[in-house]
C-alpha positions in Angstrom: 12.9 -5.8 -4.7 11.4 -6.7 -1.3 11.5 -4.0 1.4 9.8 -3.5 4.7 9.6 -0.1 6.5 8.0 0.7 9.9 6.5 3.9 11.3 4.9 4.8 14.6 1.2 6.0 14.2 -0.5 8.2 16.7 -3.9 6.4 16.5 -5.5 3.4 17.9 -4.5 0.0 16.4 -8.2 -0.7 15.6 -8.5 2.6 13.7 -5.3 2.0 11.8 -6.4 -1.5 10.9 -9.6 -0.2 9.5 -7.8 2.3 7.3 -5.1 -0.1 5.9 -7.8 -2.6 4.8 -9.2 -0.1 2.3 -6.8 0.6 -0.5 -8.9 3.7 -1.5 -7.6 5.4 1.6 -3.9 5.1 0.7 -3.7 8.1 -1.7 -4.6 10.2 1.4 -1.6 9.1 3.4 0.9 7.3 1.2 2.6 9.3 -1.6 3.5 6.1 -3.6 -0.2 5.4 -4.2 -1.6 8.4 -6.1 -4.9 6.8 -7.1 -7.0 3.8 -5.9 -10.5 3.3 -7.1 -12.7 0.3 -6.4 -12.9 -2.1 -9.4 -15.6 -4.6 -10.3 -15.2 -8.1 -8.8 -13.8 -10.8 -11.0 -14.5 -14.5 -10.4 -10.8 -15.2 -9.6 -10.6 -12.4 -7.0 -10.2 -13.6 -3.4 -11.3 -10.2 -2.1 -12.1 -6.7 -3.2 -10.1 -5.1 -6.0 -8.9 -1.6 -6.8 -7.4 0.1 -9.9 -4.2 1.8 -8.5 -1.7 4.2 -9.8 1.7 4.0 -8.1 4.2 6.8 -8.7 7.8 7.0 -7.5 9.4 10.5 -7.7 13.1 11.1 -7.6 13.9 14.8 -7.9 12.3 16.1 -11.1 11.8 12.6 -12.5 8.9 10.3 -11.8 7.7 6.8 -12.9 4.1 5.7 -12.8 2.5 2.3 -13.1 -1.2 1.5 -13.3 -2.2 -1.8 -11.6 -5.2 -3.8 -10.5 -4.7 -4.8 -6.9 -6.8 -7.4 -5.0 -6.9 -7.7 -1.2 -6.0 -11.3 -0.6 -5.9 -11.2 3.2 -7.4 -9.0 5.8 -7.1 -10.5 9.3 -5.1 -10.1 12.5 -4.2 -6.5 11.9 -2.8 -7.2 8.5 -3.9 -6.3 4.9 -2.3 -8.0 2.0 -2.8 -6.7 -1.6 -1.5 -8.5 -4.6 -1.5 -7.7 -8.3 -4.6 -9.3 -9.9 -4.8 -8.3 -13.6 -7.6 -9.8 -15.6 -6.3 -9.2 -19.1 -5.0 -12.7 -19.6 -1.3 -11.6 -19.9 1.6 -12.4 -17.7 2.7 -9.4 -15.5 5.4 -8.8 -12.9 4.3 -9.5 -9.4 3.5 -6.7 -7.0 2.5 -7.2 -3.4 2.0 -4.8 -0.6 1.4 -5.8 3.0 0.4 -3.4 5.7 0.5 -4.8 9.3 -0.5 -3.1 12.5 1.1 -3.9 15.9 -0.4 -2.4 19.1 2.0 -0.1 20.9 0.1 1.0 24.0 -2.7 3.3 22.8 -0.9 3.8 19.5 0.1 1.6 16.7 3.2 0.6 14.8 2.7 0.2 11.0 5.0 -2.0 8.9 4.6 -1.8 5.2 6.2 -4.4 2.9 6.4 -3.8 -0.8 7.6 -6.6 -3.1 8.1 -6.2 -6.9 9.1 -9.1 -9.1 10.2 -7.2 -12.1 13.3 -5.2 -13.0 12.0 -1.9 -14.5 10.9 -0.2 -11.2 13.5 -1.7 -8.8 16.0 1.2 -8.7 13.3 3.9 -8.5 11.4 2.1 -5.7 14.5 1.4 -3.6 15.5 5.0 -3.8 12.1 6.4 -2.5 10.4 3.7 -0.4 12.0 4.6 3.0 11.1 8.3 2.6 7.6 7.6 1.4 6.8 5.2 4.3 8.4 7.6 6.9 6.1 10.5 5.7 3.2 8.0 5.5 3.4 7.5 9.2 2.9 11.2 9.9 0.2 11.5 7.2 -1.7 8.4 8.4 -1.7 9.7 12.0 -3.3 12.9 10.8 -5.7 11.1 8.4 -6.8 8.7 11.2 -7.6 11.7 13.5 -9.6 13.6 10.9 -11.9 11.0 9.5 
């Protein structure tokens, strides 16, 4: 699965860029990320790491996944997070890219989520558009409050 969704954000591009670079802010404005806490650095990390819980809800059903995500790029209004487990086992790839484009005094946010496994694909496809659409509204509010 590889999907990109965009949303208009009622905040300055600089403010939105600051927010998207810190995965710990995502639970405040993106329903898919229910927890993100900073993790200790590992010698293979190319940037800061977080322990994250992703949760997709479809009606009364939900599926959760705990991941270690590392920010591998943060430049030019873009933040790229990639799965970076340190347990020595092979894992399906997860990547999430958030990119900010100026739109006057406001910003447009594009969030791309890619998953290389098969277990989550159906659940994520079904909820991603709704989650990112609501994230735009929640991010606008979060940016104005903090």
